[in-house]
N, C-alpha and C positions, 0 to 999 in steps of 0.2 A: 550431383548431390541430391539425395531425396529430401522433400521438404519435411521438417519437422512438426509442421502444424496442419492439422486437418480439422474441418469443420463438420458437424454432426447434426442434423436436424431431428430431434427427437420429439415424437408426438405424445404430449402428457399423458398419463394413465388416468388421471382424474383432475378435474379443474375445481378448485374451491369457488363456490359462487358467493355471491355476496362477499504424647507424647514428647511432647517437648517440655522442657524444665521450665519454659516461660510460658504463662497464660495468654492466649492468643483469643481475642474475642472478634469474630466476624460479624459486623454489623449491617443488618439488612433492614433496619428501619429507614423509612423514606427520608432522602436528603432533601431539605428544602432550601432553595437559593432565593435570596432577597432580590429579586431583579425580575421587571416584567417580563411576563410570557415567558419564563425559563424554567423549565421542569427538568430535573434529573430523577428519572425513575429508579428505584432500589432494584439491584439484580444480585440475587445470591451466588451466582457464579462468579461476579466480579469481586463480591466479599470474599469467597474462598481465595481468589487468585491473590487479594491483598492481605489475607492471612499468611499466605505462603511467602510473600514478600517481607511482611514483617519478620517472620521467624528465620529467613535466610539472611536478611540484612544486606543483600546485594545492591550495588546501585541500580535505579531504575532507567536501565538503558531501553531503547525501543526493542530490541532482540530480547532482554529479559521480560519485559511486559508482555511480548507476544507470546513467549513460552509459557509464562505463568497464565495467561489468559485462556490459551490452547488447553493445557493442562486441565484447567476447570471446566472444559467443555464449553467455553463462549467462543461464538464467531465473529465477534468485532474485530475490525481491521485497524481503526486508528484508536488508539487508547491512550490517554493521558494519566500521568501518575506523579504523586508528590509524597515525599515522607516528611512528616511534621513532628517536632519534639516539644514545643510548648505553644501556649496560647492556641491551642489546637482548634476550638471552635472559630474563633475569629479568622485565623489564617485560612483555614479550609473554606469557609465561606468567601473570602476574598479571592481565593486560588479558584474556586468554581465559578465566580462571576467573571473572572479574567478569561478563564479557559473557554466558558460558553458564549462570551460575547460576541456578537455579530454573526453567530452560527445559527443557521436556520434549520438543520437536522436535530432529530430527537436525540437526547443523551440518556444513558444509563451510568448509575454509579455504585461503586462497592467500597466499603470502608472496613479496616480493621485496626484493633488497639492492642497494643501489648506492651510491657516493661517501658512506660514512658514515651512510646513513639507509636505514631499512627500513619498508616498508609491508606491513601485515598486515590481511587481510580475513576475516572470519568471516560466513558467510551461514545464516540460518536456513532449513532445507529441509522444510517440512512437505508439499510436493508438488512434482511435476515436470510439465512438459511436454516430452515427447520428440518431436522432430520425425521426421516420414518422410522420408528422404532422397530420395525418389522423387515426392513430392507435397508441394507447399509449403502446402497447405491442411489437412494431416493431421496430427494429433497422438495420441500416446499418453498418457493421463493416470493418473498414478500418486500415490497418497495415502499419507502417512505415517500408521503407527498412532494410532488416536483421532481421526481426521478423516473426515468422511462427506459426503453431499450434494454431490457434485462438479457444478460448473458451469461453463461458459466464458461469459464476458462479452468481447463483441468491440466495439471501436471503430474503425469505418471512417473513412477520409480525410474523408467529407462529414460527420462527426460523429455519424453514426447508431450507435445502441447495438443489438446484437444479442445475445440470450441463447440458448446452445445447451446442451440437456440433455445429461448424462452419464450413462450406465446405472449405472455403477460404476467403481472403481479397476480399471486394467488395460486400460480400453476404448480402441479406436482411435477418433477422432471427427474428421469433417471440417466444417470452417468452410463455409459456403453460399457458392457462388461469385459470388453477387451482392452480396457485400461489397466496398465500394470500396476497392482498395488504395492505397497502403500501409496496414496496419492494425496494431492492437494486439490481442492475445489474451490474456486473463487467467484463470487458472484460480482459481476461489473454492471453499472448502469450508468446513465447520464443524466446530468443536469444542465443548468445553463452554463456553467463552466467547462463543461465537456465530460467524457467519459472517466470514470473512477471506480476502483474496488469498494465494494460496499459489505461485503461479508465474506468469510473464509472457514473452511473446515479442513482438518486433516483425517482422512480415512485410514486409519492404521497408524503406525507411528511415522513421524515425519521422515520423508526418504533421506538418504545419505546428503542429497545437494542442499537441501534446505538446511539440515541439522548443521553440517559443516560450514555452510556460509553464514549462518546466523551467528553461530559461536566464534567463527574465525575474524568475523567483523565488529562483533560488539566490542564496547569499550572495557568490558571485563575479560577479555580474551587473554590468553597466556602470553607472556612475553615473547615466545618464539613464533606466535601467530604473525603471518605476512601483514604489513601495514601499508596504507594507500596513502600516498601525497595528498596533503590537504589542498589541492589546487587542480586546475583543469587537466595538467600533465598526468596526475593521478587518475583522474578518469579514464583518460585515453589508454594509459598502461594497463589499467584493470580490465577495461572493455576488450583489449587486444587479448589478453591473458585468458578471460573468461570465454571468449567465443573459439579460442585455439583449444582449450580445454574440452570443448564440446565438437571438435573435428569441423568447426566452420572456418571459412576463409576469413582473412582480415578485411577490414573497412578503411577506406582511405580517409586521413585527416583532411578535413575541406575547411578553408579559411572561412569562406562564405558561410558555409553553415554554423561555423564557431562563432561568427558575429552575431547571427540570428539566435542562436541558443545563447550567447551571452546577454543579450538584450532581454531575452524572455526570463533568464535566471534573475536579473535585476528587478524585473516586474514582480515574479514570485515573491522576492523579498519585500517589495513595496506592499503588494497586497497581503502579505503574511499568511499566504496560503498556496499550496501546491496545487496547480490546475493547469489544464492546457489550454483553456480559452478564457483569457483575461482581457484587459482593456487593448492589448496588443493583438488580438485575434487568435483563432486557431492556428496548429502548426502551418497548414497549406496556405492560408491567408497571409502568415508572416513571410513564409517564402516567397509568395507572389510578390509582396510589397517590397521584398529586396531583389525583385528580378529574376527569381529561380522557379523553375518547374520541375518536377521529377516524376518517375512512373508510379512510386509509390512512397510514402512519408510515414515515420513511426517518431515517436517520443516519449521519453520516460523523465518525470520531473519529480524530485524530492527536496523537502527540507528536513535538516537535521543538525546535531551538534557539531558533525564533522563530515567530510567528503566521504571517508570510509562508512560511517554510519547510514548515511544517504544511500550509497550503493548496495550495503548489505539489505535495508529495506526493500530496493528495487529488484535485487537478485531473488530475494525470498518470495516476490509476489509474482503468482504465475502469469498475471495480463502483462505486467512489466517486463519480466525476463522473456516471454514470447517476442515482445518487441526487440529486446536488446539481442537476441539469439536466431532474429529472423534471416535465414540464409539470402533473401532477395536483396538485402541491402549492401550497397557498394561503397556509400561515403558517410562519414559520421562529423558532426561537430559537437563541441561540449563548452558549457558555459557554467561558471562558479561565481556567485555573488554572495556578499557578506551582510547580514542584518545583525549587529551586535556579536552574539555568540552562535548564532544559526548560519549554516552554510545553505545555500539553495543552488540545487543542482540540476541543470537540464542537459540532457542527452537527445540529440536530434539526428535522426538517420534517414538517409534518403536512396532511393534506387536510380542509379544514372541521372544525377542532377544535371540540369543545363540550363543557361541564360535564356529567358523568354524572348523569342524573336521580337524585334522592334516592328511596329507597323511602318511601311513606307510613306514618306512624308509626302504630303500633297505639293504639287509645283507651285 
């Protein structure tokens, strides 16, 4: 089986030194949050997305937020949204304070008001992918303070994944011209909690995989869309089906990996953030603590209102999909934990895991 993932080292060409019946108002005045050192910069693209969501009246599901933000030309990956109907100023302020609490990344906000309803969007901005207006395949990579090890993960229309190295923040990087368009390009970087997507852009219309995945798994999908059980079994069934549709071999359910994945899902719920490296360590460290080693290890982590919504977000993310669809992996474990109305999902994959040999005891 041929590998679907290839890595490309790209030398940067330049391094930076140093009609609606209802009236909708997109508000781009600065949003002030009464909270020490918390700033939410105004963003006209997010305001445009908020206006579209006011007009549509659709539920603010992760898939719908992603769709609206991309349509407005914004590259944010993690977008929070709320719809308010009364006492808007106070409730908006309280919602922003809660949303931004204990977050160390920059935020950008957009707000729209119409017909007695307001939609407020707050996007985490740990990184940016700035387009070159003269070159569709060229981007400037910008990382927020505290992030390093930038990399682009691209998924082309054929389903192929391409990793493009980035020398540093501020670099201009070009995606190889042999990637099948349209494609999704995602900026990945690392902080103290491990690697995570920082920014993302569609070049051309979203390819069929992303469009079908987002719509099929969103809370506002049609009644005949396939549903995923809201538990670990649902994760395993979904992964087997997804890999099969891509022509990949199945992965074996592994109870030892299940236990490690379940503990991390519980830790994600406790921390209230999806991350690979929390108090329980990174994936390799967690496996070693359980007495397991493997040739390679991969992991996908998400928090959402349902298991299905979590899997939708993972499948639509190039870096997460690359892990879930990596042909090297032979075994899988999954964990689902609950935090009120939130599901925390961990999918842990390994290639040929085995028990770590014990050192011979001394006589």
